[in-house]
DOMAR-678337 format. One record per residue: residue number from 0; residue in three letters; z negated, x negated, y negated of N, C-alpha, C, O in turn. Coordinates in steps of 0.2 Angstrom, whole numbers. Atoms other than C-alpha are relative to their C-alpha. Example, Ala and Ser with C-alpha at 12.3 -4.5 7.8 and 13.67 -1.06 7.14 Angstrom:
REM DOMAR-678337
{0, 'ALA', {0, -4, 6}, {-39, -62, 22}, {0, -4, -6}, {-3, -9, -5}},
{1, 'SER', {1, 4, 6}, {-36, -68, 5}, {-3, 4, -5}, {-4, 1, -11}},
REM end
This chain:
REM DOMAR-678337
{0, 'MET', {2, 3, -8}, {-460, -627, -520}, {-6, 6, -2}, {-10, 7, -7}},
{1, 'PRO', {4, -5, -1}, {-470, -611, -515}, {-9, -2, 0}, {-12, -7, 3}},
{2, 'ALA', {7, 2, 1}, {-488, -609, -519}, {-4, -2, 9}, {-2, 0, 15}},
{3, 'ARG', {4, 2, -6}, {-500, -616, -505}, {-5, 7, 1}, {-8, 9, -4}},
{4, 'ARG', {5, -5, -2}, {-510, -601, -495}, {-5, 0, 2}, {-6, -2, 8}},
{5, 'ARG', {8, 2, -2}, {-527, -602, -493}, {-5, 6, 4}, {-11, 5, 4}},
{6, 'THR', {3, -5, -5}, {-532, -586, -482}, {8, 3, 3}, {14, 2, 1}},
{7, 'ASP', {-5, -2, -5}, {-521, -579, -469}, {0, 6, -2}, {-5, 8, -4}},
{8, 'PRO', {-2, -3, 2}, {-511, -567, -473}, {-2, 8, 3}, {-2, 13, -1}},
{9, 'ALA', {2, -6, -2}, {-517, -553, -462}, {-8, 0, -1}, {-10, 6, -1}},
{10, 'ASP', {10, -1, 1}, {-538, -556, -464}, {2, 2, -9}, {-2, 6, -11}},
{11, 'GLY', {-1, -2, 5}, {-531, -555, -481}, {1, 8, -4}, {-2, 9, -10}},
{12, 'ARG', {-3, -6, 1}, {-523, -538, -482}, {-6, 3, 6}, {-5, 9, 4}},
{13, 'ALA', {7, -4, -2}, {-540, -531, -469}, {-6, -2, -4}, {-10, 3, -4}},
{14, 'ALA', {6, 0, 6}, {-553, -538, -482}, {2, 7, -6}, {-2, 12, -7}},
{15, 'LEU', {-1, -3, 4}, {-543, -530, -495}, {-3, 7, 0}, {-7, 10, -3}},
{16, 'GLU', {2, -8, -4}, {-543, -512, -485}, {-5, 2, 1}, {-6, 8, 1}},
{17, 'ALA', {7, 1, 1}, {-561, -515, -482}, {-2, 0, -4}, {-7, 3, -4}},
{18, 'TRP', {3, 2, 5}, {-564, -519, -497}, {1, 9, -5}, {-4, 12, -7}},
{19, 'ARG', {-4, -4, 3}, {-553, -504, -505}, {-5, 10, 2}, {-7, 15, -1}},
{20, 'ALA', {3, -9, -2}, {-561, -489, -491}, {-9, -1, -3}, {-13, 4, -3}},
{21, 'ASP', {7, 1, 3}, {-580, -495, -499}, {-1, -5, -4}, {-5, -10, -3}},
{22, 'PRO', {0, 8, 7}, {-578, -507, -516}, {-10, 0, 0}, {-12, -6, 1}},
{23, 'ALA', {5, 1, -1}, {-596, -504, -516}, {-6, -3, 5}, {-12, -5, 4}},
{24, 'GLY', {3, 3, -6}, {-601, -509, -498}, {1, -4, 4}, {-1, -5, 9}},
{25, 'ALA', {-2, 7, -2}, {-591, -522, -496}, {-5, -7, -1}, {-9, -8, -6}},
{26, 'ASP', {4, 3, 1}, {-599, -537, -493}, {2, -6, -4}, {8, -5, -6}},
{27, 'ARG', {-4, 8, 3}, {-597, -557, -501}, {8, -2, 3}, {14, -1, 0}},
{28, 'ARG', {-7, 0, -5}, {-585, -560, -488}, {5, 3, 0}, {10, 0, 2}},
{29, 'THR', {-5, -3, -2}, {-575, -549, -487}, {2, 1, -9}, {7, -2, -10}},
{30, 'ARG', {-3, 0, 7}, {-572, -547, -506}, {2, -7, -2}, {7, -8, -6}},
{31, 'ALA', {-3, 8, 1}, {-571, -565, -507}, {9, 0, 3}, {14, 0, 0}},
{32, 'THR', {-6, -2, -3}, {-557, -564, -494}, {6, 3, -3}, {12, 0, -4}},
{33, 'ALA', {-5, -4, 3}, {-549, -551, -503}, {2, -2, -7}, {7, 1, -9}},
{34, 'VAL', {-4, 4, 6}, {-547, -562, -519}, {4, -3, 0}, {10, -3, -1}},
{35, 'ARG', {-6, 4, -1}, {-542, -574, -514}, {8, 0, 4}, {12, -4, 2}},
{36, 'TRP', {-3, -4, -3}, {-530, -566, -502}, {6, 1, -8}, {11, -2, -9}},
{37, 'THR', {-6, -1, 6}, {-522, -557, -519}, {2, -5, -4}, {8, -6, -6}},
{38, 'THR', {-4, 5, 3}, {-522, -572, -529}, {3, -5, 2}, {6, -9, -1}},
{39, 'ASP', {-7, 4, -3}, {-513, -581, -517}, {6, 4, -3}, {11, 2, -7}},
{40, 'GLU', {-6, -4, 1}, {-501, -567, -519}, {3, 0, -6}, {9, 0, -7}},
{41, 'LEU', {-3, 0, 10}, {-499, -567, -539}, {2, -7, 0}, {8, -9, -2}},
{42, 'ALA', {-3, 6, 0}, {-497, -585, -535}, {7, -2, 1}, {10, -6, -3}},
{43, 'GLU', {-6, -1, -4}, {-482, -583, -524}, {4, 4, -4}, {9, 1, -6}},
{44, 'ARG', {-5, -4, 3}, {-475, -569, -533}, {3, -2, -9}, {7, 1, -12}},
{45, 'ALA', {-3, 2, 7}, {-475, -579, -551}, {-2, -8, 2}, {-7, -12, 1}},
{46, 'PRO', {3, 9, -2}, {-475, -596, -546}, {0, -4, -6}, {3, -2, -11}},
{47, 'GLY', {-1, 4, 7}, {-476, -610, -560}, {-9, -2, 0}, {-13, 0, 3}},
{48, 'ARG', {6, 2, 2}, {-493, -619, -568}, {-1, 1, -8}, {-3, -3, -11}},
{49, 'SER', {0, 1, 7}, {-493, -613, -584}, {-5, 5, -2}, {-6, 4, -8}},
{50, 'VAL', {6, -4, 1}, {-508, -599, -584}, {-4, -2, 6}, {-2, -4, 12}},
{51, 'GLU', {6, 1, -5}, {-525, -601, -574}, {-3, 6, 2}, {-7, 8, -2}},
{52, 'VAL', {5, -5, -2}, {-531, -586, -565}, {-7, -1, 2}, {-7, -5, 6}},
{53, 'ARG', {8, 1, -3}, {-550, -586, -563}, {-2, 5, 1}, {-2, 9, -3}},
{54, 'VAL', {3, -6, -2}, {-559, -574, -553}, {-6, -4, 4}, {-6, -5, 10}},
{55, 'PRO', {5, 4, -3}, {-577, -585, -552}, {-3, 6, 4}, {-1, 12, 2}},
{56, 'PRO', {1, 7, -2}, {-586, -588, -540}, {7, 0, 6}, {7, -5, 10}},
{57, 'PHE', {-3, -1, -6}, {-570, -584, -527}, {7, -4, 0}, {9, -6, 5}},
{58, 'ALA', {-8, 3, 1}, {-552, -590, -535}, {-1, -3, -6}, {-5, -3, -10}},
{59, 'ALA', {-2, 2, 5}, {-545, -598, -547}, {7, -3, 2}, {8, -9, 4}},
{60, 'VAL', {-8, 2, 0}, {-524, -600, -547}, {3, -1, -5}, {0, 2, -10}},
{61, 'GLN', {-6, 2, 4}, {-511, -607, -557}, {6, 2, 0}, {9, 0, 4}},
{62, 'CYS', {-4, -4, -3}, {-496, -596, -559}, {5, 0, -7}, {4, -2, -13}},
{63, 'ILE', {-5, -1, 7}, {-481, -591, -571}, {3, -6, -3}, {1, -11, -4}},
{64, 'ASP', {-4, 5, 3}, {-466, -601, -577}, {-2, -3, -6}, {-5, 0, -11}},
{65, 'GLY', {3, 4, 8}, {-469, -613, -591}, {-2, -7, -1}, {0, -11, 4}},
{66, 'PRO', {1, 6, 3}, {-476, -629, -598}, {-6, -1, 6}, {-9, 3, 8}},
{67, 'VAL', {4, 2, -4}, {-486, -637, -586}, {-6, -3, -2}, {-7, -6, -7}},
{68, 'HIS', {9, 0, 2}, {-505, -638, -586}, {-1, -6, 7}, {1, -5, 12}},
{69, 'ARG', {2, 7, -2}, {-511, -656, -579}, {-8, 0, 3}, {-10, 0, 9}},
{70, 'ARG', {7, 1, 3}, {-528, -658, -584}, {-5, 3, -4}, {-3, 3, -10}},
{71, 'GLY', {6, 0, 6}, {-544, -654, -593}, {1, 9, -3}, {3, 13, 2}},
{72, 'THR', {-1, -8, -2}, {-543, -633, -598}, {6, 1, -4}, {8, -1, -9}},
{73, 'PRO', {-8, -2, 2}, {-526, -625, -598}, {-1, 3, -5}, {-6, 5, -8}},
{74, 'PRO', {0, -4, 8}, {-519, -617, -614}, {0, 7, 3}, {0, 11, -2}},
{75, 'ALA', {0, -7, -2}, {-518, -601, -604}, {-5, 3, 7}, {-5, 1, 13}},
{76, 'VAL', {6, 1, -6}, {-533, -595, -596}, {-1, 10, -2}, {-1, 13, -7}},
{77, 'VAL', {1, -7, -3}, {-535, -575, -586}, {-8, -1, 1}, {-9, -5, 5}},
{78, 'GLU', {7, -1, -5}, {-554, -573, -581}, {-1, 7, -1}, {0, 11, -5}},
{79, 'THR', {3, -8, 1}, {-562, -558, -576}, {-4, 1, 8}, {-3, -4, 12}},
{80, 'ASP', {4, 2, -4}, {-574, -554, -563}, {4, 2, 8}, {10, 3, 8}},
{81, 'ALA', {-4, -4, -7}, {-569, -547, -542}, {2, 5, 1}, {7, 6, 4}},
{82, 'ALA', {-1, -7, 2}, {-572, -530, -546}, {8, 2, -1}, {13, 4, 2}},
{83, 'THR', {-6, -2, 2}, {-560, -530, -559}, {6, -3, 3}, {12, 0, 2}},
{84, 'TRP', {-6, 3, -1}, {-548, -540, -552}, {4, 4, 6}, {10, 6, 6}},
{85, 'LEU', {-3, -1, -3}, {-546, -532, -537}, {2, 8, -1}, {7, 11, 2}},
{86, 'ALA', {-4, -6, 1}, {-545, -514, -543}, {5, -3, -5}, {8, -6, 0}},
{87, 'LEU', {-6, 2, 0}, {-530, -522, -554}, {5, 0, 4}, {11, 2, 4}},
{88, 'ALA', {-7, 3, -4}, {-522, -528, -539}, {0, 5, 4}, {5, 4, 8}},
{89, 'VAL', {-4, -5, -4}, {-522, -513, -530}, {2, 8, -3}, {4, 13, 0}},
{90, 'GLY', {-3, -3, 2}, {-517, -504, -544}, {-4, 6, -2}, {-1, 11, -5}},
{91, 'ASP', {7, -5, 2}, {-535, -493, -548}, {-1, 0, -8}, {-3, 5, -11}},
{92, 'LEU', {1, 1, 5}, {-534, -500, -564}, {6, -4, -3}, {10, -8, 0}},
{93, 'ALA', {-7, 1, 4}, {-520, -504, -578}, {-3, -6, -3}, {-9, -7, -4}},
{94, 'TRP', {0, 3, 3}, {-518, -519, -584}, {-3, -1, -10}, {-7, -5, -12}},
{95, 'GLY', {2, -2, 6}, {-519, -515, -602}, {-7, 3, -2}, {-10, 1, -7}},
{96, 'GLU', {7, -3, -2}, {-536, -504, -599}, {-5, -6, -1}, {-10, -6, -4}},
{97, 'ALA', {4, 5, -2}, {-543, -519, -594}, {-2, -4, -5}, {-7, -5, -7}},
{98, 'VAL', {0, 6, 6}, {-540, -531, -607}, {-2, 5, -4}, {-7, 2, -6}},
{99, 'ALA', {4, 0, 5}, {-545, -519, -620}, {-6, 2, 0}, {-9, 3, -5}},
{100, 'SER', {7, 0, 2}, {-561, -515, -614}, {-3, -5, 3}, {-8, -5, 6}},
{101, 'GLY', {3, 7, -1}, {-564, -533, -611}, {0, -2, 6}, {-1, -8, 8}},
{102, 'SER', {1, 2, -8}, {-565, -532, -593}, {4, -8, 0}, {2, -13, 3}},
{103, 'VAL', {-5, 5, -2}, {-552, -545, -592}, {0, -4, -7}, {1, -1, -12}},
{104, 'ALA', {-1, 5, 5}, {-554, -562, -604}, {8, -4, 1}, {10, -6, 6}},
{105, 'VAL', {-5, 3, 0}, {-537, -568, -609}, {0, -5, -8}, {-2, -3, -13}},
{106, 'SER', {-2, 6, 4}, {-531, -585, -619}, {6, -2, 1}, {9, -3, 6}},
{107, 'GLY', {-5, 6, 0}, {-517, -593, -624}, {7, 7, 1}, {6, 12, -1}},
{108, 'GLU', {-7, -3, -1}, {-498, -586, -620}, {2, 0, 6}, {-1, -4, 10}},
{109, 'ARG', {-2, -1, -8}, {-490, -580, -604}, {-5, 4, 4}, {-3, 5, 10}},
{110, 'THR', {6, -3, -2}, {-507, -570, -600}, {0, 7, 2}, {-5, 10, 5}},
{111, 'ASP', {-3, -8, -3}, {-499, -553, -597}, {3, 1, 6}, {9, 0, 7}},
{112, 'LEU', {0, -1, -7}, {-501, -550, -579}, {4, 6, 1}, {7, 6, 6}},
{113, 'ALA', {-3, -8, -1}, {-494, -531, -581}, {4, 0, 5}, {4, 3, 10}},
{114, 'PRO', {-6, -1, -5}, {-477, -536, -574}, {-1, -1, 8}, {3, 1, 12}},
{115, 'TYR', {-1, 1, -5}, {-484, -543, -559}, {-6, 3, 4}, {-8, 0, 9}},
{116, 'LEU', {5, -4, -3}, {-498, -531, -554}, {2, 8, -1}, {5, 11, -6}},
{117, 'PRO', {4, 2, -3}, {-502, -521, -544}, {2, -4, 5}, {8, -4, 5}},
{118, 'LEU', {-1, 4, -5}, {-500, -532, -530}, {2, 1, 6}, {6, -2, 9}},
{119, 'ALA', {1, -2, -6}, {-504, -523, -515}, {1, 9, -2}, {1, 13, 2}},
REM end
């Protein structure tokens, strides 16, 4: 079953482009839309429910095939802030660099998102 889209793709692409043109000047709504769209993209490209990707306060999605998580804290979690997530999504930041610097927190198996990034 394909992931449910929460963000219209046209709105998401427009928000991501607006953020990319001026990351520091993008307003909260633009950042939120860009984050939601890119996490939707990840869930669509890597379907599954074994890893939860969290970008508080804007989005959380489950993705990547493997053991299904149903309740409580998932066994595999990736968490980062919006600016880091968007930089990863557009390829301005490498996955390994983000993890090594502590900008992305990972726990559990299957949390290497490098094969799925960048998204846009």
